[in-house]
C-alpha positions in Angstrom: 126.4 117.3 78.8 123.3 117.2 76.6 121.5 120.5 76.3 118.9 119.7 73.6 118.2 117.8 70.4 119.7 119.7 67.6 118.0 117.8 64.8 116.8 114.4 63.6 117.9 113.3 60.2 116.2 110.8 57.9 118.2 109.1 55.2 117.2 109.6 51.6 118.4 108.4 48.2 116.7 111.5 46.6 116.7 114.4 49.1 114.9 116.7 46.7 112.1 114.2 46.0 111.7 113.3 49.7 111.7 117.0 50.7 108.9 117.7 48.2 107.0 114.8 49.5 107.1 116.2 53.1 106.2 119.6 51.8 103.2 118.3 49.9 101.9 115.6 52.2 102.7 117.0 55.7 103.0 120.8 54.9 106.5 121.1 56.3 108.5 124.2 55.2 112.2 123.6 54.6 114.9 126.3 55.1 116.8 125.7 51.9 119.0 123.0 50.5 122.7 122.4 51.1 123.9 121.3 47.7 127.0 119.6 46.5 127.7 119.5 42.7 124.2 120.9 42.1 122.5 118.0 44.0 120.5 118.6 47.2 122.2 116.6 50.0 120.6 118.1 53.1 117.6 120.2 54.1 115.8 120.9 57.3 112.4 122.1 58.5 111.9 123.9 61.8 109.2 122.0 63.7 108.2 123.5 67.1 111.7 124.7 67.9 113.5 121.5 66.8 114.6 120.5 63.3 113.5 117.6 61.1 116.1 117.0 58.5 116.5 115.0 55.3 120.1 113.8 54.7 121.6 112.1 51.7 122.1 108.4 52.5 125.8 108.6 51.8 126.3 111.2 54.5 123.8 109.4 56.9 125.6 106.1 56.4 122.2 104.5 56.6 119.8 103.1 54.0 116.6 104.9 53.1 113.8 103.3 54.8 115.8 102.5 57.9 114.7 105.5 60.0 111.8 105.3 62.5 112.3 107.8 65.2 110.4 111.0 64.3 107.1 111.5 66.0 105.2 114.6 65.0 102.8 116.2 67.5 99.3 117.0 66.1 96.2 118.7 67.5 93.7 116.2 66.2 95.1 112.8 65.1 91.8 111.7 63.5 91.7 114.8 61.2 95.3 114.5 60.4 95.0 110.8 59.4 91.9 111.6 57.3 93.9 114.3 55.5 96.8 112.0 54.9 94.6 109.3 53.5 93.1 111.7 51.0 96.7 112.3 49.9 97.2 108.6 49.3 99.1 107.8 52.5 98.2 104.6 54.2 98.3 105.7 57.8 97.5 103.2 60.5 94.4 103.6 62.6 95.5 105.3 65.8 95.9 103.4 69.0 95.6 104.6 72.6 98.2 104.6 75.3 97.6 105.9 78.9 98.8 109.4 77.9 98.4 109.7 74.1 97.1 108.5 70.7 99.6 107.3 68.1 99.5 106.4 64.4 102.3 105.6 61.9 102.9 105.5 58.2 105.9 105.3 55.8 107.3 108.2 53.8 108.2 108.1 50.1 111.4 106.2 50.8 110.1 103.8 53.4 111.1 105.6 56.6 108.6 105.2 59.5 106.9 108.4 60.5 104.6 108.6 63.5 101.9 111.0 64.7 101.2 111.7 68.3 98.3 113.5 70.1 98.8 114.0 73.8 95.7 113.1 75.8 97.1 113.5 79.3 99.5 116.5 79.7 102.8 115.6 81.2 
């Protein structure tokens, strides 16, 4: 059955542009593009042993802006939000749950991205 999550893929109209946005705004490092006819169609960044991927909308069969599942773990959510806001990202104020703090914002193509800071180890 299920062994692990291989990757999560966010749909993009412009994979190159969205990749650059994630590199500049979140500091992700991508492994290198898969191109077709000279156009970047897929790229992935290793994040803590898993992969966050950007996939051309035609392959994803989803519209850009329709993704909302990725939640990146951070050490200090307040500092991360402050840094993102300096870069022009309108991140929500964090809210508390019984075990964590969470904030969300939209990427360049309107996909929802969330930040997570664990407060009670589980």
